[in-house]
Biopython code that builds the backbone (N, CA, C, O; Angstrom):
import numpy as np
from Bio.PDB.StructureBuilder import StructureBuilder

atoms = [
    (1, "UNK", "N", (8.399, -25.327, -36.992)),
    (1, "UNK", "CA", (7.656, -23.899, -37.333)),
    (1, "UNK", "C", (6.525, -23.695, -36.001)),
    (1, "UNK", "O", (5.880, -22.708, -35.646)),
    (2, "UNK", "N", (6.604, -25.062, -35.468)),
    (2, "UNK", "CA", (5.731, -24.783, -33.899)),
    (2, "UNK", "C", (6.793, -24.017, -33.486)),
    (2, "UNK", "O", (7.036, -22.960, -34.069)),
    (3, "UNK", "N", (7.399, -24.361, -32.651)),
    (3, "UNK", "CA", (8.757, -23.983, -32.219)),
    (3, "UNK", "C", (8.360, -21.898, -31.985)),
    (3, "UNK", "O", (8.258, -21.071, -31.079)),
    (4, "UNK", "N", (8.265, -21.991, -33.674)),
    (4, "UNK", "CA", (8.087, -20.268, -33.870)),
    (4, "UNK", "C", (7.133, -19.925, -33.379)),
    (4, "UNK", "O", (7.147, -18.911, -32.681)),
    (5, "UNK", "N", (5.785, -20.777, -33.608)),
    (5, "UNK", "CA", (4.485, -20.486, -33.006)),
    (5, "UNK", "C", (4.495, -19.809, -31.667)),
    (5, "UNK", "O", (4.190, -18.729, -31.162)),
    (6, "UNK", "N", (5.020, -21.034, -31.326)),
    (6, "UNK", "CA", (4.839, -20.462, -29.431)),
    (6, "UNK", "C", (5.875, -19.707, -29.008)),
    (6, "UNK", "O", (5.623, -19.411, -27.840)),
    (7, "UNK", "N", (7.012, -19.191, -29.372)),
    (7, "UNK", "CA", (7.747, -18.419, -29.116)),
    (7, "UNK", "C", (7.488, -17.335, -29.254)),
    (7, "UNK", "O", (8.096, -16.557, -28.519)),
    (8, "UNK", "N", (6.172, -16.567, -30.543)),
    (8, "UNK", "CA", (6.051, -15.296, -30.712)),
    (8, "UNK", "C", (4.498, -14.760, -30.029)),
    (8, "UNK", "O", (4.004, -13.646, -29.855)),
    (9, "UNK", "N", (3.960, -16.392, -29.712)),
    (9, "UNK", "CA", (2.570, -16.247, -28.523)),
    (9, "UNK", "C", (3.303, -15.560, -27.411)),
    (9, "UNK", "O", (3.342, -14.359, -27.141)),
    (10, "UNK", "N", (4.027, -16.856, -26.668)),
    (10, "UNK", "CA", (4.797, -16.614, -25.053)),
    (10, "UNK", "C", (5.636, -14.980, -25.327)),
    (10, "UNK", "O", (5.713, -14.370, -24.260)),
    (11, "UNK", "N", (6.216, -14.247, -26.459)),
    (11, "UNK", "CA", (6.388, -13.681, -26.659)),
    (11, "UNK", "C", (5.687, -11.882, -26.381)),
    (11, "UNK", "O", (5.959, -10.778, -25.910)),
    (12, "UNK", "N", (4.452, -12.819, -27.209)),
    (12, "UNK", "CA", (3.802, -11.196, -27.344)),
    (12, "UNK", "C", (2.785, -10.701, -26.002)),
    (12, "UNK", "O", (2.460, -9.590, -25.584)),
    (13, "UNK", "N", (2.289, -12.892, -25.318)),
    (13, "UNK", "CA", (1.801, -12.314, -24.235)),
    (13, "UNK", "C", (2.515, -10.910, -22.720)),
    (13, "UNK", "O", (2.206, -10.082, -21.864)),
    (14, "UNK", "N", (4.087, -11.952, -23.738)),
    (14, "UNK", "CA", (4.633, -11.367, -22.068)),
    (14, "UNK", "C", (5.077, -9.707, -22.599)),
    (14, "UNK", "O", (5.549, -8.974, -21.730)),
    (15, "UNK", "N", (4.947, -9.265, -23.737)),
    (15, "UNK", "CA", (5.215, -7.344, -23.951)),
    (15, "UNK", "C", (3.759, -6.800, -23.529)),
    (15, "UNK", "O", (3.422, -5.730, -23.022)),
    (16, "UNK", "N", (2.995, -7.972, -23.941)),
    (16, "UNK", "CA", (0.812, -7.503, -23.049)),
    (16, "UNK", "C", (1.533, -6.990, -21.393)),
    (16, "UNK", "O", (2.100, -5.926, -21.145)),
    (17, "UNK", "N", (1.335, -7.859, -20.687)),
    (17, "UNK", "CA", (1.789, -8.244, -19.454)),
    (17, "UNK", "C", (2.368, -7.146, -18.801)),
    (17, "UNK", "O", (1.930, -6.579, -17.800)),
    (18, "UNK", "N", (3.891, -6.754, -19.754)),
    (18, "UNK", "CA", (4.941, -4.896, -19.319)),
    (18, "UNK", "C", (4.794, -4.609, -19.261)),
    (18, "UNK", "O", (5.151, -3.788, -18.416)),
    (19, "UNK", "N", (3.201, -4.448, -20.554)),
    (19, "UNK", "CA", (3.422, -3.005, -20.972)),
    (19, "UNK", "C", (1.968, -2.391, -19.563)),
    (19, "UNK", "O", (1.941, -1.620, -18.604)),
    (20, "UNK", "N", (0.937, -3.378, -20.312)),
    (20, "UNK", "CA", (-0.050, -3.576, -18.600)),
    (20, "UNK", "C", (0.263, -2.863, -17.000)),
    (20, "UNK", "O", (-0.577, -2.175, -16.420)),
    (21, "UNK", "N", (1.249, -3.094, -16.597)),
    (21, "UNK", "CA", (2.365, -3.306, -15.654)),
    (21, "UNK", "C", (2.563, -1.646, -15.065)),
    (21, "UNK", "O", (2.149, -0.960, -14.130)),
    (22, "UNK", "N", (3.424, -1.510, -16.198)),
    (22, "UNK", "CA", (3.599, -0.429, -16.520)),
    (22, "UNK", "C", (3.291, 0.737, -16.079)),
    (22, "UNK", "O", (3.727, 1.430, -15.160)),
    (23, "UNK", "N", (2.175, 0.918, -17.145)),
    (23, "UNK", "CA", (1.250, 1.559, -17.791)),
    (23, "UNK", "C", (-0.118, 2.477, -17.215)),
    (23, "UNK", "O", (-0.589, 3.595, -17.427)),
    (24, "UNK", "N", (-0.459, 1.214, -16.311)),
    (24, "UNK", "CA", (-1.631, 1.167, -15.193)),
    (24, "UNK", "C", (-1.491, 1.876, -13.780)),
    (24, "UNK", "O", (-0.727, 1.398, -12.942)),
    (25, "UNK", "N", (-2.181, 2.939, -13.539)),
    (25, "UNK", "CA", (-1.814, 3.401, -12.893)),
    (25, "UNK", "C", (-1.903, 2.885, -11.487)),
    (25, "UNK", "O", (-2.633, 1.925, -11.239)),
    (26, "UNK", "N", (-1.290, 3.395, -10.684)),
    (26, "UNK", "CA", (-1.655, 2.528, -9.074)),
    (26, "UNK", "C", (-2.566, 3.240, -8.370)),
    (26, "UNK", "O", (-3.007, 4.389, -8.400)),
    (27, "UNK", "N", (-2.859, 1.529, -7.254)),
    (27, "UNK", "CA", (-4.316, 2.051, -7.158)),
    (27, "UNK", "C", (-3.953, 2.977, -5.027)),
    (27, "UNK", "O", (-3.216, 2.654, -4.095)),
    (28, "UNK", "N", (-4.638, 3.744, -5.175)),
    (28, "UNK", "CA", (-4.247, 4.099, -3.214)),
    (28, "UNK", "C", (-5.232, 4.126, -2.673)),
    (28, "UNK", "O", (-6.289, 4.335, -3.268)),
    (29, "UNK", "N", (-5.113, 3.826, -0.794)),
    (29, "UNK", "CA", (-5.834, 3.581, -0.383)),
    (29, "UNK", "C", (-7.296, 4.636, 0.127)),
    (29, "UNK", "O", (-7.275, 5.865, 0.072)),
    (30, "UNK", "N", (-8.460, 3.826, 0.595)),
    (30, "UNK", "CA", (-9.524, 5.012, -0.089)),
    (30, "UNK", "C", (-9.318, 6.248, 1.138)),
    (30, "UNK", "O", (-8.184, 6.454, 1.571)),
    (31, "UNK", "N", (-10.443, 7.004, 1.629)),
    (31, "UNK", "CA", (-10.322, 8.481, 2.303)),
    (31, "UNK", "C", (-10.567, 7.801, 3.640)),
    (31, "UNK", "O", (-10.386, 8.426, 4.685)),
    (32, "UNK", "N", (-11.115, 6.097, 3.632)),
    (32, "UNK", "CA", (-11.215, 6.329, 5.087)),
    (32, "UNK", "C", (-10.141, 5.262, 5.167)),
    (32, "UNK", "O", (-10.626, 4.143, 4.999)),
    (33, "UNK", "N", (-8.899, 5.261, 5.362)),
    (33, "UNK", "CA", (-7.939, 5.211, 5.582)),
    (33, "UNK", "C", (-6.837, 6.332, 6.168)),
    (33, "UNK", "O", (-5.866, 6.082, 6.882)),
    (34, "UNK", "N", (-7.185, 7.393, 5.756)),
    (34, "UNK", "CA", (-6.816, 8.765, 6.057)),
    (34, "UNK", "C", (-6.700, 8.896, 7.691)),
    (34, "UNK", "O", (-6.588, 7.945, 8.465)),
    (35, "UNK", "N", (-6.740, 9.987, 7.966)),
    (35, "UNK", "CA", (-7.335, 9.979, 9.954)),
    (35, "UNK", "C", (-7.605, 11.591, 9.591)),
    (35, "UNK", "O", (-7.200, 12.353, 8.713)),
    (36, "UNK", "N", (-8.515, 11.699, 10.750)),
    (36, "UNK", "CA", (-9.089, 13.242, 10.768)),
    (36, "UNK", "C", (-7.995, 13.574, 10.830)),
    (36, "UNK", "O", (-7.010, 12.908, 10.513)),
    (37, "UNK", "N", (-8.048, 15.313, 11.503)),
    (37, "UNK", "CA", (-7.852, 16.544, 11.633)),
    (37, "UNK", "C", (-7.152, 16.020, 13.240)),
    (37, "UNK", "O", (-6.048, 15.555, 13.522)),
    (38, "UNK", "N", (-8.251, 16.314, 14.002)),
    (38, "UNK", "CA", (-8.217, 15.871, 15.047)),
    (38, "UNK", "C", (-7.009, 14.569, 15.393)),
    (38, "UNK", "O", (-5.899, 14.311, 15.857)),
    (39, "UNK", "N", (-8.256, 14.028, 14.743)),
    (39, "UNK", "CA", (-6.846, 12.627, 15.885)),
    (39, "UNK", "C", (-5.146, 12.740, 14.736)),
    (39, "UNK", "O", (-4.067, 12.439, 15.246)),
    (40, "UNK", "N", (-5.228, 13.157, 13.389)),
    (40, "UNK", "CA", (-3.403, 13.469, 13.210)),
    (40, "UNK", "C", (-3.257, 13.552, 14.703)),
    (40, "UNK", "O", (-2.803, 12.743, 15.513)),
    (41, "UNK", "N", (-4.143, 15.639, 14.948)),
    (41, "UNK", "CA", (-3.306, 16.366, 15.211)),
    (41, "UNK", "C", (-2.591, 15.593, 17.584)),
    (41, "UNK", "O", (-1.743, 16.017, 18.370)),
    (42, "UNK", "N", (-3.783, 14.227, 17.643)),
    (42, "UNK", "CA", (-3.465, 13.906, 18.922)),
    (42, "UNK", "C", (-3.136, 13.115, 18.668)),
    (42, "UNK", "O", (-3.124, 12.393, 19.665)),
    (43, "UNK", "N", (-2.559, 12.325, 17.356)),
    (43, "UNK", "CA", (-1.293, 10.872, 17.427)),
    (43, "UNK", "C", (-0.047, 11.614, 17.319)),
    (43, "UNK", "O", (0.659, 11.287, 18.272)),
    (44, "UNK", "N", (0.326, 12.162, 16.845)),
    (44, "UNK", "CA", (0.817, 13.712, 16.711)),
    (44, "UNK", "C", (1.419, 14.277, 17.824)),
    (44, "UNK", "O", (2.642, 14.176, 17.921)),
    (45, "UNK", "N", (0.715, 14.920, 18.780)),
    (45, "UNK", "CA", (1.501, 15.188, 19.856)),
    (45, "UNK", "C", (1.680, 14.134, 21.279)),
    (45, "UNK", "O", (2.198, 14.338, 22.377)),
    (46, "UNK", "N", (0.915, 12.799, 20.612)),
    (46, "UNK", "CA", (1.650, 12.061, 21.571)),
    (46, "UNK", "C", (2.924, 11.770, 21.399)),
    (46, "UNK", "O", (3.190, 11.664, 20.202)),
    (47, "UNK", "N", (4.198, 11.523, 22.393)),
    (47, "UNK", "CA", (4.659, 11.218, 22.505)),
    (47, "UNK", "C", (5.534, 10.040, 22.770)),
    (47, "UNK", "O", (6.530, 9.715, 22.122)),
    (48, "UNK", "N", (4.829, 9.219, 24.212)),
    (48, "UNK", "CA", (4.644, 7.059, 23.786)),
    (48, "UNK", "C", (4.489, 6.428, 22.271)),
    (48, "UNK", "O", (3.652, 6.469, 21.369)),
    (49, "UNK", "N", (5.690, 5.859, 22.494)),
    (49, "UNK", "CA", (5.070, 5.520, 21.378)),
    (49, "UNK", "C", (3.731, 4.184, 21.707)),
    (49, "UNK", "O", (2.777, 3.878, 20.992)),
    (50, "UNK", "N", (4.179, 3.590, 23.132)),
    (50, "UNK", "CA", (2.370, 2.871, 23.026)),
    (50, "UNK", "C", (1.349, 3.476, 23.050)),
    (50, "UNK", "O", (0.303, 2.913, 22.728)),
    (51, "UNK", "N", (1.378, 4.833, 23.450)),
    (51, "UNK", "CA", (0.069, 5.566, 23.197)),
    (51, "UNK", "C", (-0.685, 6.040, 22.060)),
    (51, "UNK", "O", (-1.886, 6.217, 21.856)),
    (52, "UNK", "N", (0.481, 6.211, 21.305)),
    (52, "UNK", "CA", (0.618, 6.342, 20.086)),
    (52, "UNK", "C", (0.245, 4.998, 19.131)),
    (52, "UNK", "O", (-0.187, 5.149, 17.988)),
    (53, "UNK", "N", (0.396, 4.062, 19.554)),
    (53, "UNK", "CA", (0.315, 2.298, 18.880)),
    (53, "UNK", "C", (-1.609, 1.839, 19.359)),
    (53, "UNK", "O", (-2.324, 1.133, 18.648)),
    (54, "UNK", "N", (-2.167, 2.656, 21.076)),
    (54, "UNK", "CA", (-3.368, 3.237, 21.148)),
    (54, "UNK", "C", (-4.000, 3.491, 20.276)),
    (54, "UNK", "O", (-4.756, 2.840, 19.555)),
    (55, "UNK", "N", (-3.552, 4.949, 20.338)),
    (55, "UNK", "CA", (-4.445, 5.805, 19.454)),
    (55, "UNK", "C", (-4.914, 4.998, 18.286)),
    (55, "UNK", "O", (-6.129, 4.829, 18.189)),
    (56, "UNK", "N", (-3.952, 4.362, 17.189)),
    (56, "UNK", "CA", (-4.399, 3.413, 15.399)),
    (56, "UNK", "C", (-5.407, 2.293, 15.838)),
    (56, "UNK", "O", (-6.541, 1.988, 15.471)),
    (57, "UNK", "N", (-4.431, 1.750, 16.882)),
    (57, "UNK", "CA", (-5.513, 0.475, 17.169)),
    (57, "UNK", "C", (-7.222, 1.113, 17.186)),
    (57, "UNK", "O", (-8.265, 0.476, 17.040)),
    (58, "UNK", "N", (-7.062, 2.311, 17.376)),
    (58, "UNK", "CA", (-8.885, 2.621, 18.317)),
    (58, "UNK", "C", (-9.518, 3.131, 17.352)),
    (58, "UNK", "O", (-10.733, 2.998, 17.208)),
    (59, "UNK", "N", (-8.515, 3.993, 16.316)),
    (59, "UNK", "CA", (-9.035, 4.664, 14.958)),
    (59, "UNK", "C", (-9.222, 3.454, 13.860)),
    (59, "UNK", "O", (-10.273, 3.419, 13.219)),
    (60, "UNK", "N", (-8.081, 2.342, 13.617)),
    (60, "UNK", "CA", (-8.387, 1.810, 12.771)),
    (60, "UNK", "C", (-9.033, -0.094, 13.410)),
    (60, "UNK", "O", (-8.920, -1.114, 12.731)),
    (61, "UNK", "N", (-9.600, -0.024, 14.702)),
    (61, "UNK", "CA", (-11.172, -1.089, 14.784)),
    (61, "UNK", "C", (-12.345, -0.891, 13.784)),
    (61, "UNK", "O", (-13.170, -1.741, 13.449)),
    (62, "UNK", "N", (-12.269, 0.193, 13.442)),
    (62, "UNK", "CA", (-13.961, -0.298, 12.581)),
    (62, "UNK", "C", (-12.948, -0.019, 11.112)),
    (62, "UNK", "O", (-13.572, 0.762, 10.393)),
    (63, "UNK", "N", (-12.056, -0.280, 10.683)),
    (63, "UNK", "CA", (-11.277, -0.457, 9.470)),
    (63, "UNK", "C", (-10.953, -2.199, 9.129)),
    (63, "UNK", "O", (-10.933, -3.242, 9.782)),
    (64, "UNK", "N", (-10.803, -1.922, 8.186)),
    (64, "UNK", "CA", (-10.079, -3.725, 7.790)),
    (64, "UNK", "C", (-9.197, -4.178, 7.440)),
    (64, "UNK", "O", (-8.957, -4.851, 6.437)),
    (65, "UNK", "N", (-8.415, -3.737, 8.523)),
    (65, "UNK", "CA", (-7.134, -3.571, 8.651)),
    (65, "UNK", "C", (-7.091, -5.135, 9.687)),
    (65, "UNK", "O", (-7.643, -5.577, 10.694)),
    (66, "UNK", "N", (-5.820, -5.659, 8.443)),
    (66, "UNK", "CA", (-5.420, -7.402, 9.412)),
    (66, "UNK", "C", (-4.151, -7.512, 9.583)),
    (66, "UNK", "O", (-3.597, -8.052, 10.540)),
    (67, "UNK", "N", (-3.384, -6.733, 8.176)),
    (67, "UNK", "CA", (-1.655, -7.023, 8.491)),
    (67, "UNK", "C", (-1.497, -6.496, 9.420)),
    (67, "UNK", "O", (-2.521, -5.956, 9.837)),
    (68, "UNK", "N", (-0.075, -6.285, 10.404)),
    (68, "UNK", "CA", (0.092, -5.853, 11.909)),
    (68, "UNK", "C", (1.661, -5.272, 11.722)),
    (68, "UNK", "O", (2.005, -5.328, 10.541)),
    (69, "UNK", "N", (2.332, -4.917, 12.308)),
    (69, "UNK", "CA", (4.309, -4.956, 12.761)),
    (69, "UNK", "C", (4.485, -5.870, 12.623)),
    (69, "UNK", "O", (3.872, -6.839, 12.175)),
    (70, "UNK", "N", (6.424, -5.455, 13.449)),
    (70, "UNK", "CA", (6.035, -6.919, 14.131)),
    (70, "UNK", "C", (5.962, -6.558, 16.004)),
    (70, "UNK", "O", (6.409, -7.400, 16.783)),
    (71, "UNK", "N", (5.452, -5.453, 16.437)),
    (71, "UNK", "CA", (4.833, -5.508, 17.664)),
    (71, "UNK", "C", (3.887, -5.855, 17.733)),
    (71, "UNK", "O", (3.289, -6.093, 18.783)),
    (72, "UNK", "N", (3.439, -5.998, 16.524)),
    (72, "UNK", "CA", (2.194, -6.502, 17.123)),
    (72, "UNK", "C", (0.923, -4.927, 16.684)),
    (72, "UNK", "O", (-0.243, -5.215, 16.417)),
    (73, "UNK", "N", (1.345, -3.493, 16.676)),
    (73, "UNK", "CA", (0.739, -2.275, 16.135)),
    (73, "UNK", "C", (-0.072, -2.064, 15.213)),
    (73, "UNK", "O", (-0.113, -3.015, 15.993)),
    (74, "UNK", "N", (-0.669, -1.878, 14.507)),
    (74, "UNK", "CA", (-1.471, -0.869, 13.303)),
    (74, "UNK", "C", (-0.398, -0.326, 12.513)),
    (74, "UNK", "O", (0.267, 0.632, 12.908)),
    (75, "UNK", "N", (-0.137, -1.105, 11.021)),
    (75, "UNK", "CA", (0.874, -0.130, 10.114)),
    (75, "UNK", "C", (0.296, 1.374, 10.089)),
    (75, "UNK", "O", (-0.876, 1.731, 10.214)),
    (76, "UNK", "N", (1.713, 2.330, 9.847)),
    (76, "UNK", "CA", (1.126, 3.692, 10.151)),
    (76, "UNK", "C", (2.118, 4.204, 8.647)),
    (76, "UNK", "O", (3.253, 3.734, 8.569)),
    (77, "UNK", "N", (1.734, 4.944, 7.770)),
    (77, "UNK", "CA", (2.348, 5.803, 6.664)),
    (77, "UNK", "C", (2.888, 7.258, 7.506)),
    (77, "UNK", "O", (2.339, 8.347, 7.677)),
    (78, "UNK", "N", (4.277, 6.687, 7.945)),
    (78, "UNK", "CA", (4.115, 8.739, 8.336)),
    (78, "UNK", "C", (4.215, 9.773, 6.979)),
    (78, "UNK", "O", (3.594, 10.828, 7.111)),
    (79, "UNK", "N", (4.788, 9.614, 5.955)),
    (79, "UNK", "CA", (4.921, 10.654, 5.018)),
    (79, "UNK", "C", (3.237, 10.633, 4.375)),
    (79, "UNK", "O", (2.890, 11.690, 3.846)),
    (80, "UNK", "N", (2.040, 9.311, 4.405)),
    (80, "UNK", "CA", (1.369, 9.763, 3.650)),
    (80, "UNK", "C", (-0.114, 9.796, 4.780)),
    (80, "UNK", "O", (-1.258, 9.444, 4.491)),
    (81, "UNK", "N", (0.472, 10.425, 6.307)),
    (81, "UNK", "CA", (0.051, 9.626, 7.423)),
    (81, "UNK", "C", (-1.811, 9.505, 6.857)),
    (81, "UNK", "O", (-2.666, 10.377, 6.706)),
    (82, "UNK", "N", (-1.843, 7.648, 6.630)),
    (82, "UNK", "CA", (-3.271, 7.306, 6.562)),
    (82, "UNK", "C", (-2.425, 5.854, 7.905)),
    (82, "UNK", "O", (-1.475, 5.892, 8.688)),
    (83, "UNK", "N", (-3.548, 4.673, 7.472)),
    (83, "UNK", "CA", (-3.279, 3.602, 7.995)),
    (83, "UNK", "C", (-2.712, 2.415, 7.500)),
    (83, "UNK", "O", (-3.279, 1.520, 8.126)),
    (84, "UNK", "N", (-1.994, 1.969, 6.807)),
    (84, "UNK", "CA", (-1.766, 1.123, 5.266)),
    (84, "UNK", "C", (-2.491, 0.159, 5.350)),
    (84, "UNK", "O", (-2.023, -0.652, 6.150)),
    (85, "UNK", "N", (-3.594, -0.216, 4.827)),
    (85, "UNK", "CA", (-4.522, -1.584, 4.517)),
    (85, "UNK", "C", (-3.284, -2.987, 4.462)),
    (85, "UNK", "O", (-2.065, -2.957, 4.630)),
    (86, "UNK", "N", (-3.943, -3.805, 4.244)),
    (86, "UNK", "CA", (-3.339, -5.363, 4.246)),
    (86, "UNK", "C", (-2.625, -4.593, 2.645)),
    (86, "UNK", "O", (-3.084, -3.476, 2.406)),
    (87, "UNK", "N", (-1.580, -5.139, 1.619)),
    (87, "UNK", "CA", (-0.628, -5.112, 0.849)),
    (87, "UNK", "C", (-0.411, -3.711, 0.440)),
    (87, "UNK", "O", (-0.207, -3.249, -0.683)),
    (88, "UNK", "N", (-0.480, -3.255, 1.351)),
    (88, "UNK", "CA", (-0.208, -1.156, 0.714)),
    (88, "UNK", "C", (0.961, -1.180, 1.926)),
    (88, "UNK", "O", (1.134, -1.673, 3.041)),
    (89, "UNK", "N", (1.793, -0.124, 0.739)),
    (89, "UNK", "CA", (3.084, -0.281, 1.352)),
    (89, "UNK", "C", (4.046, 1.809, 0.248)),
    (89, "UNK", "O", (4.646, 2.057, -0.798)),
    (90, "UNK", "N", (3.772, 2.234, 0.910)),
    (90, "UNK", "CA", (4.685, 3.471, -0.100)),
    (90, "UNK", "C", (5.459, 3.903, -0.711)),
    (90, "UNK", "O", (6.208, 4.700, -0.146)),
    (91, "UNK", "N", (5.682, 3.609, -2.159)),
    (91, "UNK", "CA", (6.315, 3.636, -3.101)),
    (91, "UNK", "C", (7.244, 4.569, -3.644)),
    (91, "UNK", "O", (6.967, 5.399, -4.510)),
    (92, "UNK", "N", (8.446, 4.393, -3.064)),
    (92, "UNK", "CA", (9.428, 5.964, -3.513)),
    (92, "UNK", "C", (9.756, 6.377, -4.476)),
    (92, "UNK", "O", (10.366, 7.445, -4.420)),
    (93, "UNK", "N", (9.549, 5.827, -5.666)),
    (93, "UNK", "CA", (9.347, 6.417, -6.557)),
    (93, "UNK", "C", (7.651, 7.159, -7.185)),
    (93, "UNK", "O", (7.684, 7.877, -8.185)),
    (94, "UNK", "N", (6.471, 6.913, -6.567)),
    (94, "UNK", "CA", (5.642, 7.779, -6.944)),
    (94, "UNK", "C", (5.827, 8.864, -6.144)),
    (94, "UNK", "O", (6.195, 9.937, -6.624)),
    (95, "UNK", "N", (5.446, 8.596, -4.038)),
    (95, "UNK", "CA", (5.789, 9.289, -3.528)),
    (95, "UNK", "C", (4.258, 9.308, -2.725)),
    (95, "UNK", "O", (3.609, 10.220, -2.213)),
    (96, "UNK", "N", (4.031, 7.889, -2.876)),
    (96, "UNK", "CA", (2.891, 7.230, -2.139)),
    (96, "UNK", "C", (2.741, 6.165, -1.511)),
    (96, "UNK", "O", (3.656, 5.478, -1.058)),
    (97, "UNK", "N", (1.477, 5.926, -1.428)),
    (97, "UNK", "CA", (0.852, 4.780, -0.401)),
    (97, "UNK", "C", (0.256, 4.320, -1.764)),
    (97, "UNK", "O", (-0.528, 5.012, -2.413)),
    (98, "UNK", "N", (0.670, 3.168, -2.115)),
    (98, "UNK", "CA", (0.012, 2.022, -3.325)),
    (98, "UNK", "C", (-0.381, 0.523, -2.685)),
    (98, "UNK", "O", (0.436, -0.097, -2.004)),
    (99, "UNK", "N", (-1.634, 0.042, -2.958)),
    (99, "UNK", "CA", (-2.090, -1.240, -2.671)),
    (99, "UNK", "C", (-1.999, -1.698, -3.961)),
    (99, "UNK", "O", (-2.426, -1.494, -5.097)),
    (100, "UNK", "N", (-0.982, -2.669, -3.073)),
    (100, "UNK", "CA", (-0.298, -4.518, -3.552)),
    (100, "UNK", "C", (0.598, -3.359, -4.882)),
    (100, "UNK", "O", (0.386, -2.755, -5.934)),
    (101, "UNK", "N", (1.742, -3.670, -3.795)),
    (101, "UNK", "CA", (2.627, -2.588, -4.420)),
    (101, "UNK", "C", (3.672, -3.411, -5.135)),
    (101, "UNK", "O", (4.575, -3.051, -5.891)),
    (102, "UNK", "N", (3.216, -4.960, -4.579)),
    (102, "UNK", "CA", (4.458, -6.536, -5.092)),
    (102, "UNK", "C", (3.385, -6.237, -6.955)),
    (102, "UNK", "O", (4.243, -6.431, -7.816)),
    (103, "UNK", "N", (2.457, -6.001, -7.442)),
    (103, "UNK", "CA", (2.530, -5.745, -8.586)),
    (103, "UNK", "C", (2.337, -5.022, -9.215)),
    (103, "UNK", "O", (1.745, -5.323, -10.251)),
    (104, "UNK", "N", (2.898, -2.971, -8.860)),
    (104, "UNK", "CA", (3.134, -1.789, -8.863)),
    (104, "UNK", "C", (3.925, -2.208, -9.762)),
    (104, "UNK", "O", (3.502, -2.658, -10.827)),
    (105, "UNK", "N", (5.345, -2.113, -9.432)),
    (105, "UNK", "CA", (5.878, -1.492, -10.126)),
    (105, "UNK", "C", (6.817, -3.096, -10.544)),
    (105, "UNK", "O", (7.151, -4.057, -9.850)),
    (106, "UNK", "N", (7.052, -2.648, -12.482)),
    (106, "UNK", "CA", (8.192, -4.353, -13.408)),
    (106, "UNK", "C", (8.923, -4.555, -12.819)),
    (106, "UNK", "O", (9.117, -5.767, -12.919)),
    (107, "UNK", "N", (10.042, -3.849, -11.692)),
    (107, "UNK", "CA", (11.454, -4.168, -11.250)),
    (107, "UNK", "C", (11.093, -4.556, -10.278)),
    (107, "UNK", "O", (11.895, -4.987, -9.449)),
]
sb = StructureBuilder()
sb.init_structure("model")
sb.init_model(0)
sb.init_chain("A")
sb.init_seg("    ")
for serial, (resi, resn, name, xyz) in enumerate(atoms, 1):
    if name == "N":
        sb.init_residue(resn, " ", resi, " ")
    sb.init_atom(name, np.array(xyz, "f"), 0.0, 1.0, " ", f" {name:<3s}", serial, name[0])
structure = sb.get_structure()
């Protein structure tokens, strides 16, 4: 009887957490991480990667961004046109950047 009680309690907790992870809407980065139209034009018109990194670093100076790319640059999503905050990744299923992607997809 004790094993059945423990099993059913754990099973109910599993189903509840799975349900929450599947049906909770993902959180997107705030508007402050989106580039302004002028900054976006300046970034897209620049062909040199080192200058593009400088533009992103200048824009991200006032944002709480600590995670960098392998070469030390600011992380940027080309599809969403935003500077990625920490723990933010682009979800190919949702077609948007998602905060805390490690807890977004149940698979």
